[in-house]
C-alpha positions as CSV (number, residue, x, y, z in Angstrom):
1,M,151.9,-22.4,174.4
2,A,148.8,-20.5,173.3
3,Q,148.2,-16.6,173.0
4,S,146.7,-15.2,176.1
5,F,143.6,-13.7,177.2
6,H,141.5,-11.8,180.2
7,L,139.5,-14.1,182.3
8,E,137.4,-12.8,185.0
9,V,135.5,-15.7,186.8
10,V,133.1,-14.1,189.5
11,T,130.7,-14.8,191.8
12,P,128.1,-13.5,193.9
13,V,130.5,-13.7,197.2
14,E,134.2,-13.2,195.6
15,K,136.1,-12.8,192.6
16,F,137.0,-16.3,192.1
17,F,139.8,-15.9,189.1
18,D,141.2,-12.9,187.8
19,G,144.3,-13.1,185.0
20,D,145.3,-14.5,182.0
21,A,144.3,-17.8,180.8
22,D,145.3,-19.6,177.5
23,M,141.7,-21.9,177.7
24,V,138.8,-21.8,180.2
25,V,136.0,-24.6,179.5
26,V,132.3,-24.1,180.9
27,R,129.2,-26.3,180.6
28,T,126.7,-24.3,179.2
29,V,123.4,-25.6,179.1
30,D,124.1,-26.7,175.3
31,G,127.3,-28.9,176.2
32,D,131.0,-28.4,177.5
33,E,132.7,-25.3,175.4
34,A,136.0,-24.1,175.3
35,F,137.0,-20.7,174.6
36,L,140.6,-19.5,173.7
37,Y,142.0,-16.3,172.4
38,D,140.2,-14.5,169.5
39,H,136.9,-16.5,169.9
40,I,134.0,-15.3,168.1
41,Y,131.9,-12.6,170.7
42,T,129.2,-14.3,172.6
43,N,127.1,-15.4,175.1
44,A,125.7,-18.2,176.4
45,I,124.1,-20.1,179.8
46,I,125.9,-22.0,181.8
47,G,124.6,-24.9,183.6
48,K,126.1,-27.1,186.5
49,G,129.3,-29.0,185.6
50,P,133.4,-28.6,185.3
51,L,135.3,-25.4,184.9
52,K,139.0,-25.5,183.3
53,I,141.2,-23.3,183.3
54,R,144.4,-23.0,181.6
55,T,147.3,-21.0,182.2
56,E,151.1,-20.4,181.3
57,E,152.2,-20.3,185.2
58,E,149.8,-23.2,186.4
59,G,148.9,-25.6,183.3
60,L,145.1,-26.9,183.7
61,R,143.3,-25.9,186.7
62,H,139.9,-28.2,187.3
63,A,136.6,-26.3,189.1
64,H,133.3,-26.7,189.4
65,C,130.4,-24.2,189.1
66,E,126.7,-23.4,188.9
67,G,124.5,-21.4,187.0
68,G,124.8,-18.0,185.4
69,F,126.3,-16.8,182.3
70,V,129.6,-16.3,179.9
71,K,130.3,-13.8,178.0
72,V,133.0,-13.4,175.2
73,N,134.0,-10.2,174.0
74,E,136.8,-8.1,172.9
75,S,137.6,-7.5,176.5
76,G,138.5,-11.1,177.1
77,V,135.9,-14.0,178.3
78,T,133.8,-13.0,182.0
79,V,131.8,-15.9,183.4
80,V,129.5,-15.1,186.6
81,A,128.4,-18.3,188.4
82,K,126.2,-18.2,191.1
83,V,128.8,-21.2,192.7
84,A,132.6,-21.8,192.3
85,R,135.0,-23.4,193.8
86,W,137.9,-25.0,192.8
87,K,138.3,-29.6,193.1
88,T,140.6,-30.9,195.5
89,G,142.5,-34.3,194.5
90,D,139.6,-36.2,196.4
91,E,137.1,-35.0,193.7
92,E,135.9,-36.7,190.8
């Protein structure tokens, strides 16, 4: 499995995810972007679309997020979104 990093996903009402991940994919205003361990430092505005989080324990989990930004630095990856929710089995 790939090397992990700290991932935090927060919304105005909750800490949606806080733990180790080895990949996160968010939809930025320029398209989907994946972040892995040791990614170059960056800031990007996120739009409305998929949020994918892969962990060693649970594998790939699918969510949806809307609005906000993603920040990558030495501490890991932080996603601040207006809305984030896990997808259920019947969602596309």
